[in-house]
N, C-alpha and C positions, 0 to 999 in steps of 0.2 A: 538521589542526585541533589546537589545543593542548589539554592536559589541564586540565580544569576544577579538579580537586583541587589540582594543583600550583600553579595560579595563586592559590589561596586562601591558600597559606602565607605569601607576603610581606605580604598584607593583614592576616591575623590577627596576624602578628608586629608589624606597624606599629601595630595597635590596642593591643597589649600595652605597647609601649615608648614610644608617643607619645600621640596624642589620638584618641579614638573619633570625634569630630565630623568630622574630615578624612577618616578612612577611609570613613565612611558615604556620602561623596559620590562614591565610586568603586565601580563594580560589580565584583564579584569575578572576572569574566571579561573584564577590560579588554583582554587581548591576543587573545581568541578572537573569531571571527566567528560568524555563524549558519550552522550546518552540519547534516549529516544527524542526524536524531533531534530536530530542533527542534519545540517546542511553543508556538505563537504564539497569543495571544488578542487579538482586536480588541476594545477596551474600549468600543465605541460604546453597549453596553446599559446601562452603569453610570449611576447617577442623577447629577443635577447636570450634565447635558449633557456627560458625558465627563470632568468634573473630578474625578478620583478622589481619595479621601481616602487617608491613609497606610494605614488599615486595609484599604482595598480592594486595595492592592498586596500587603499581607501575605496577604490571602485568595488572590490569584493565586499567590503564591509557594507557600503551603501546599498549593494544589491541584495543584502539580507543573508549572506552566507555566515555560517558560524565558525567554520574551519577551512583554512587554506592548507592544501596538501602539496608538498613538495615532491616532484618526480626526479629532480636532478640532485645529485649528492653534493655539489660544490657549494662552498660558502653558506653552510647552514646557519651559522650565527647571525649573519646579516638578514637572512630570511626570517629568522625567529624574531629579531628585534623589530624589523619593519611590520611584521604581522601584529606584534604586541602593541605597537603604536596605533594600529588601526583597531585594536580591541578584538583581534582574531586569535582563536586557538590554532595550533598547527599539528599536522600529522606528516609522516613521510611515507612514501610509496616506493618500494624497492623489491627486486627479485629475491626470492627466498631460497632457491635451490642453488647450491654452490657448485663450483667446477670441481672435477675429480682430482685428487692429489696425484694420481698416476693412471695409466691406461687400464690397469687391472681393477680399479675401483669404480669403473663406469656403470651407469645405469643401462641395463639391456632390455629392449622392448619385447613385444610378444612374438615377433618373428626373428628375433636374434639381432636386430639392428641396434647398434650402440648410440647412446645419447651423450653429448658432452656435459653431462651432469654427474655428480656423485651419486652412488646408489642410495635411494631414499631411506633405506633402513640402516645406513652406516652411522657409526658413532661420529665420524668426521663431519658428515652433513650437519648434524645437530649441535655438535661442539662449535662449529664455525658460526652457525646461525645464532646460537646462544650468546656467543661472545659479542656479536654485533648488537643484539638486543640489550645486553648489559651496558655496552658503551652508550647506546641511545638513552637508556634509563638514567645513566649518569649525566648526560647532556640535558635531560629534562629537569634536573635539579638546578642547573644553572639558568635555564630558560624555562620557567614554569608554565608557559603557554604551550610548550611542546608536550602533547598529551598521548600520542599514539604512534606506533610504527605499523603501517599496513604492509603485510607480507604477500608478495605476488608469487603464487605457486603455479602459474600458467607455464606451459611448455612452449618454448620458442625455438627449439632445436629443429633441424631439417628433417629429422626422423620422428616428429611429434605425432604423426599419424599411427605410429607403431605402439603408442601407449594411449590409455583412456584417461587423459589428465594425470594428476599426481597419483599414480597407481603402482602396482607391484612391479618389481624387477625380476628378470629371469636370468640374472648372472649366475656363474658357476657357484660361487660361494654361498649365496642365499639359497639357491635351489638345493644344493647338497646338504646344507644345514637343516633345511626343512625335512628332507628325506630322512636324515639320521634322527632328528628329534621325534618323528612320528613312527619310526621303525618300519618304514616302507621298503619294499623291494621293487626297484625299477630296472629296466634294461640298461646295460653298461653304456650303450650309445647315448642314452638320455642324460646320464650323469657326466658324460665325457666333455672335456673343455670345448666351448664353442658351439655346442649343439643348439640349433635354432628352432626347434619345434616343441619346446617345453610347454608353452601355453596350450597348444593343441593336445599334447599328451595329458595334461592335467584336466582339461576340459573333457576329453573323451573318457577319462577314468573317474569322473565325478569328484575330482580333488581340487578344483579351482577355488571353490569357496573356502576350503580349509587353508589353502596356500595364501589367499588374501587375508584371512583372519590371523594367520601366523605373522605376516608382515605388518599388519595393523598393530598387533601386540608389541613387535620390535619397535615400531615408531612410537607407540605410547610410552614405553619404558625410557626412550631417549628424551622425548619432549618433557616428561614429568621432571626432569632435571633442570629444565630452563626456568620455569616460573619462580621457584625459590630463589634463584640467583637474581632475578629481576627484583623480587620483593625485598631483598636485602638492601637494594639501592633505592627504589621508589615503588612501594606497593600499589600506588595509584596509576602507574604507567600501563597503558593499554596496548593490546595487540589486535590488529585486524587481519583477517585472512580472506584472501581472494583467490578464486579459481575453484577447481572441482577435482574429483577423483577419489578412489576408494581409500587411499591412505590418509586423506584429510580428516576422516571421521574422528580418530583419536586426538587430533591436533587441537581442535576447538576446545574441548573440556580441559585439556591439560594446560592451556594457557589462560584460562578464565578463573577469576576470583570475584568475590562479592565487591571488593573495592575497585577491581579493574575487569569489568565484563568484557568478554571478547566480542569483537565486531565481525559479524558475518557479512562480508562485502560481496553483494550479489550482482550478477550480470545478466539476469534473465530478461530485463526489460530495457536493454540498450536502445532498442528501436521501436517500430510501431507494432510489434508483436514478438512472441517468443522466437528465439534463435533456433534455426534448424541447419544442420550441417550441409544439407542439400541446397538450401536457398538463402542462407544467411538471414539477414533481417528484411522482412518485406518492406518494399518502398511505397507501395500503393494502398496499404491498409487504410481504410477510412478512419478519420480522426476519432469519431465517437466509439467505434467498435474497438479500436486499438487501445484508447485510454481506458475503457471499461475493462478489457481483458487484462491489461497490465495492472490496473488497480487491484482486481481480484487476486491475481497471482502474488502481488506484493503484500497484500493483506495476509493471505494464507502463510507466506513465509515469515511475516512478523509474528503471527500467532504461534507458529511452530517454535520460534525462538523464545517467545514469552513462556511457552510451556516446557521448554527444555529443562533438564535436571541439573543445569549449571547456568551461570549468569551469561546470557548471550543476547546481543541486540542485532537485528537484522536491518541492514541499510540497502535500500533498492538502488540499483545502478542505472544511470541514464547517460546517453551519449549523443550530443548535439550534432556529430558529424556522421551519424548513421544515415542510411539511405532514406530519402524522403522526397519532398517536392523538388522539381528541377531547378528552382531558383535558389537553392541552398538554404532555405528557411526552415529546415527540419528542427532548428533550435526552438521554434515556437511550440511544436509538439512536445519537445523535451522539457520545456519550462512547465507546460501544463501537466505532463507526466510526473514531474518532480513535485509539483503542488499536491497532487493526489497521494503521493507517497508520504507526505506529512499529515495530510488530512485524514487518510484512512490507514496508514501503516506507521512505521516508526522512524521515518527519516530517509535521507537519500545521500548519495555521492554522485558526482558528475565526472565522468572520464572524458578527457579531451586529447586529441592528437595535435601534432605540430602544425599542420597546414589548415587553411580555411576550407570549407566544403566546396565542391564544384558547383558552378552556376551562380555563386553569390557575387553580385556586382559590388565592387569596392574592395578595399584592402582588408588584410586579416584583422587589423585593429578596428576597422569599421564593423567587421562581423562581431568581434568581441564586445564592442560598445553596444551594438544592437541587442545582443544576448543579454548583457548586464542590465540594460534598460528594461527589458521584459521581465527579467528576474526580480528587479527592484519592485515592479508592480505586483508580481505574484507573491513574493515573500511578505510584502506589506499587507496584502490581502489575507495571508495566513495569520499574520500577527493581529489583525483586526477581527479575525473570525468571520471573514467574508467567504464562506464555504462554497458559494456557487461561481466564484471568479473564473475558474477554468472552464466551466460549463457555458459561460457567457462569451467566451472569446470567439472571434471569427473562425469559421471552418476552413481548413486548407484543402483537405481531401474529403468531399462529401460522400455519404453512403447512398448508393443508388437504390438500395432497398430500405430506405428509411421509412419508419412507420409514423402515423399521427398519434402523438401521445395524449393521454388523458390529462385533463386539468384538475388541479387540486381546489377543493372548496372547503372552507373552514367555518365553524360556527363559534361566534364570540360570546362574551359575557351575557348570560340570560338576563340578569338584573338590568342590563342596559338595553334590552330589547332583542337580544339574540341576533346581531347583525351577522350576515353571511358575506364572506369574502372569497373571490376567485383569484387564484395564483397561477402564474405561468409555471409549467412544470420544469422548464429548462433553466430559467434565470431565477426563479423564486421571487419574482417581482409581483407586487399586488396590481391586479388588472381591473378591479372594480368591487364595490361594496353595495349591498342591497338588503332589503327584507326586514330591517330592524323595526320593531313594533312594541312600543312601551306598554300598550294595553293588552296585547296578546303576544308576548315574546316567543321567538322560536326556541325550542328546547332540544331538537334533534334534527339531523339531516342525513340524506342519502342521495345517490345518483343512480339513474337507470332509465330505460326506455319504457316508461309506464304508459305512454299514449300509443305505443306500438305502431308508430308511423315511420319508423326507420329513418328519421330525420336527426338522429342523435339523441343523447340522454337528456332527460329533464332533471332539474334539481328538486328534490322532494323535501319539504320542510314540515315539521309538525310543531304547532304552537301549544302554549300552555293551556289553552282552552279546548284542545282536542281537534283543531282545524288542521287538515292536511292540505298543503298548497303546492302546486306544480309550477315551476319557473322555467322558462326558456333560458338558454345560455345567455349570460350577461345579467340576468336577474331583473330586467326591467319590467317584464310582463308576467302576470300570473295567468297561466293557460289552463288551469283546471284545479280541481280539488274537491274535497268533501269534509264532513265533520264526523268524527269518531264517537261523539257523545251519544249518538243515536243507539250505539251498540254497547257502550262501555262507560261506567261511571268513573273509573280510575283515569287519572291524567296520563298521557303518553310520556314515556321516558326515553324511547329510542325508536329508531326506524331503520329498515333495511329494504332493499329492492333486490329480489332474486327472480331472474327470468321474467321480468315485467310485473311480478306480483309484489305488492307492498305488505310488509310485516310491521305491525305497530306493537311495540313492546311496552308492557305496563308492569307495575310492581308485583302483581300476583301472577304473572305468567305472560302470555302473548296472545294477541288477537291478530289474525291474518286477514288482510283485505285485498280484494282484487278489484281494481278500478274498472268500472264500466260506465262512468259518467256521474254515478251517485255514490260510489264507494260500496259496492256489494260485499257483504260479510261472507266469507268462505267458512270460517270456523275458528275454534281455538286450537292452536298448535304451538309447538315449542318454538320459541324465537330463534331464528337461525344465526349461526355465527357467520363471519365473512367467508365466502366461498369463491373459488376460482381455480385456474390452472397456473401454477407457479414455475413448473419446470418443463421446458420443451423437450428434455431428454426422456422424462417419464410420462409426460402428456397425460397426467391424471388430475382430476379435480380434487382439490384439498379444502379442508376447513381450517380457518385460523382463529384461535381464540386467545384471550388474555389470561396470563397467569403471573401476577406480580410484574416484574420487569422483563418478562419473556413473552414472545409470541409462540404459541404451540401450534405446530402445523401437522394435521392428521389427514390420512387418506379418507376421503369422503365416504367411500363405500364400506371400507373395513374398520374405520375409526382407528387404524394403527397410527401411533405417534411416529412421525417421520423425522422431525427435527424441532428443536427448541432454539429459537434465535433470541439471544440476549440483546434487548434493544434499549435498555436503560430505565431509569425510574420515571414516574409520572405518566405511564402509558395510559392514554385515554381512548384512542380509537385506532382501528386497522382498516386497511383497504388492499385490494389486489387489482392492479392495472398496469398497462404499459406506459411508463412516464419518461422514458429516455430515448425515444425514436428508434430503439433497436428491438427487433421482433422478440416477443416474449414479455411476460409480466414481471413486475417487481412487487415485493412486499412494501407497503407504505404504512408508516405509523405516525401518530400524533402523541408526542410526549414531551413534557417539560417546556411547552411553548415552541417546540420545533417540529417541523414535518421532516421525516427522514425516509430515504429509500434504502432498501436492502436487497442484496442478491441472495435468493433463497438457498441454493445448494451449499454455498460457502458461508453464508451469514455475513458477507462483507458489507460494510456500510458504503453506499454509493454516493450519496448526496444528502445534504441537510440545509435547511434554511429556517429562520425564525418567523413565526407567524403570530406571536403574542402569548403571554402566559395565561390570558384569560380565555383562550380557546378551549371549548369543551367537547367538540366533535369535529370529524373530518371525513370527507369522501372524495372519490375521484370519478370524474365523468368525461365521456367523449362528446365534445361539441365545439364547433369551429368558432373561433374568435379572431378579430383583426390583430395582426401583429404577432401571430404565433411563430416561434422560431422552429 
């Protein structure tokens, strides 16, 4: 993808030396497509039936969106021009399935019900759609900010329940061609016109998968004819695909090229949790659990697109009119959800409907203005790298089962005394610094209940002269300690606390100490790696160790490698603790001056915040402090 800033330079220069009016007709990203990090807004909710004023486009620009997406087909040139003046790229969103040319060409569902759509494998369906895409590609030459046509393959017919999304048809012609192509013998009644039990027949005889694959190949052959036609006009013009169904699988790769990656327009996270046919989108899902689950799902879909064998970008879908708080403020969840889709995945698109949500006091324009003000704040935070913004926002629906999270403690520059800093695990804000000692600087730290008084964890610090000090939460008071030089000549290099036992690591191995008031030496043992429980599903203790930019997670008993999580360069320290108020532990890393939280089973990055490039160690401990969120 090209650089947005560099493409501004010739446009700005052109404005200075020629005429403003001409430059305003060209979007500042005319050579760039829609890529990772995109922020698309479907403008269906705007007044005047989608005919946005120039002020509306400026509002979208100021809110931090990169693409305005038109839902209504009328007066596209005006839409393109106004978006260009605001520096916005444009996409269109329109139905992809065409009406049948005659009754005999209809799509037939699983139980024989007709849909008012053309058969999905027909040449007519794809010729008509191809013609439209070529026309749009031609329009993109005249309006360079017109980047993409998003195709809506969702079924809106009254018989939509008779199909599983954009899926196979059971019409007479397609079925009988399948039978002939595979040399099958079927009862005459099954092949007879109008028979309505073909899906059941194929399923009962183990032929359903072959039938689906047959139609997928028919679709693939038709769609492969479309991309070359587009490329002849504008090889950079992109296609987005929305909806689901077995016959969409061949459509994605057939419409993708290196110059024009296909956009996978997802709808899994419209609301506070994954959609279910029985319940729709949950209205009462707590904020933090909903945001976390949606983030993980969108991250996995983004990774799947990155790993596809064709150019594909996954954009998470969010919907501010989904079910939520009774006051119509679901948009606040949506904004935070979309923030995470840029921070942890590859971007987002916002679907909107015509009316304002129920319960919202004020006009629809008031609702739009409130949303845009919140998105302005969110997208500015993204641009500034303020990755805890969404985490710091007020909770709308609290989690009645919220847990007390562990705090983060970091150790700074040893040469400057090894100052320790406590960080709020939710906001990433600094809560206090302590322990710096120029004469005997701290060199390593850990957290654990070493006093065995069940009053919470102590912070354990080891100094350069071998002294071990125990601090209460906040770090103001030293509540115990001992000196290791009585037992070892080598200086301590690292420390760990496992089940109340302190392990002091040195260059030539490890010495294990169990505190009894004086630091009783237990013996020389192998220094432990970080241990704990990372998966509530597996509920097994694991060991986590560092290998380059990966955290290697192994079963503690069998030593079996369970997963390697790629956490990036500069990995200095690891911890396992619950840091997000949701039951279960996260993997925590310190690398490149950032503390990062990771979801172990998926490897999804949950949160990150800067703690300083000079930090050399990090731990997580459970202790109450004032002001905890």
